[in-house]
C-alpha positions as CSV (number, residue, x, y, z in Angstrom):
1,M,118.7,137.8,175.6
2,I,121.6,137.5,173.5
3,E,121.0,133.7,172.9
4,K,117.7,134.8,171.0
5,E,119.4,137.4,169.1
6,N,122.0,134.8,168.0
7,V,119.4,132.3,167.0
8,Q,117.9,135.2,164.8
9,I,120.9,135.8,163.2
10,A,121.0,131.9,162.1
11,H,117.5,132.1,160.9
12,K,118.5,135.3,158.6
13,W,121.7,133.3,157.7
14,F,119.5,130.4,156.4
15,E,117.3,132.5,154.5
16,A,119.9,134.6,152.7
17,F,121.6,131.3,151.9
18,N,118.9,129.4,150.4
19,Q,117.8,132.4,148.4
20,H,121.6,132.7,147.1
21,H,121.2,136.2,148.2
22,L,125.0,136.8,148.6
23,E,124.9,140.4,149.9
24,N,122.1,139.6,152.6
25,L,124.4,136.9,153.6
26,L,127.6,139.0,153.8
27,L,125.8,141.6,155.9
28,L,125.8,139.0,158.8
29,Y,129.5,138.9,158.9
30,S,132.2,141.1,160.1
31,D,134.5,142.6,157.5
32,T,137.4,140.3,158.9
33,A,135.3,137.2,159.3
34,Q,137.2,133.9,159.1
35,H,135.6,130.6,157.4
36,Y,136.7,127.0,157.5
37,S,135.1,124.4,155.2
38,P,136.0,121.0,154.2
39,K,134.5,121.9,150.8
40,L,136.7,124.7,150.6
41,K,139.8,122.6,151.6
42,A,138.9,120.2,148.8
43,R,138.3,122.9,145.8
44,Q,141.1,125.1,147.1
45,P,143.7,123.1,148.7
46,E,146.1,126.2,148.8
47,T,143.9,127.6,151.5
48,G,144.0,124.7,154.1
49,G,140.2,125.3,154.0
50,Y,140.4,128.5,155.5
51,I,139.5,132.2,154.3
52,T,139.5,135.5,155.8
53,G,137.3,138.6,154.9
54,K,134.1,139.4,153.3
55,S,136.0,139.7,149.5
56,A,136.9,135.8,150.2
57,L,133.6,135.1,151.5
58,R,132.1,136.8,148.3
59,T,134.3,134.8,146.0
60,W,133.6,131.4,147.8
61,W,129.9,131.7,147.9
62,K,129.4,133.3,144.3
63,D,131.5,130.1,142.9
64,A,129.2,127.8,144.9
65,F,125.8,129.2,144.0
66,E,126.7,129.3,140.2
67,R,128.1,125.9,140.3
68,L,125.2,124.6,142.3
69,P,122.0,126.5,141.6
70,S,119.8,124.0,143.5
71,L,122.1,124.4,146.7
72,K,119.6,124.6,149.5
73,Y,120.2,124.0,153.5
74,T,117.3,122.7,155.9
75,P,118.1,123.2,159.4
76,I,117.5,120.6,161.8
77,T,118.7,121.9,165.0
78,L,120.0,125.5,166.2
79,T,121.6,125.5,169.5
80,A,123.0,129.0,170.7
81,D,124.5,130.4,173.8
82,D,125.8,134.2,174.1
83,H,128.9,133.8,171.6
84,R,127.9,131.2,169.1
85,V,125.3,129.0,167.2
86,F,125.8,125.4,166.5
87,M,123.6,124.6,163.5
88,E,122.7,121.3,162.2
89,Y,121.3,121.2,158.9
90,K,120.9,119.0,155.7
91,R,122.9,120.1,152.4
92,E,120.7,119.3,149.6
93,V,121.9,119.4,145.7
94,V,119.7,117.9,142.8
95,N,121.5,114.8,141.6
96,E,123.9,114.5,144.9
97,P,123.2,112.7,148.2
98,E,122.0,114.6,151.0
99,M,124.7,115.4,153.5
100,L,124.4,116.1,157.2
101,V,126.6,119.2,158.2
102,A,127.3,121.1,161.4
103,E,128.5,124.6,161.4
104,V,129.3,126.8,164.4
105,L,129.1,130.6,163.8
106,E,130.8,132.6,166.3
107,I,129.3,136.0,166.9
108,S,130.4,139.3,168.5
109,D,128.2,142.5,168.4
110,G,125.6,141.1,166.4
111,L,128.0,139.8,163.6
112,I,129.5,136.7,162.5
113,V,133.2,136.9,163.3
114,A,134.0,133.1,162.4
115,S,132.2,129.9,161.0
116,R,133.8,126.4,161.0
117,V,131.6,123.7,158.7
118,Y,132.0,119.9,159.9
119,H,130.8,117.2,157.4
120,G,129.9,113.7,159.0
């Protein structure tokens, strides 16, 4: 079932992200993937919170991993269908309050084509 494959992609996403393994994370995305995040909008207001393509994703996450070496996401809930995975997780950074985050990964042909982050 495609739903199970999409959940596996989400698990691989958490593994790569928590290991700060940028290249493994990027392997999960299409070359033209789009990403939206309120953190991106705050740090780079000119983007409106949106970036497109692996090069932009690489730059964004490389900066995050370097600035926040303790950054870790703990999954709480994963809900999938044939086209997306809704992920609820806890954002943890040393000396910062924990934050609940929701993120939607849109998946096509086994690759993430879009992701949207929501903070509570």
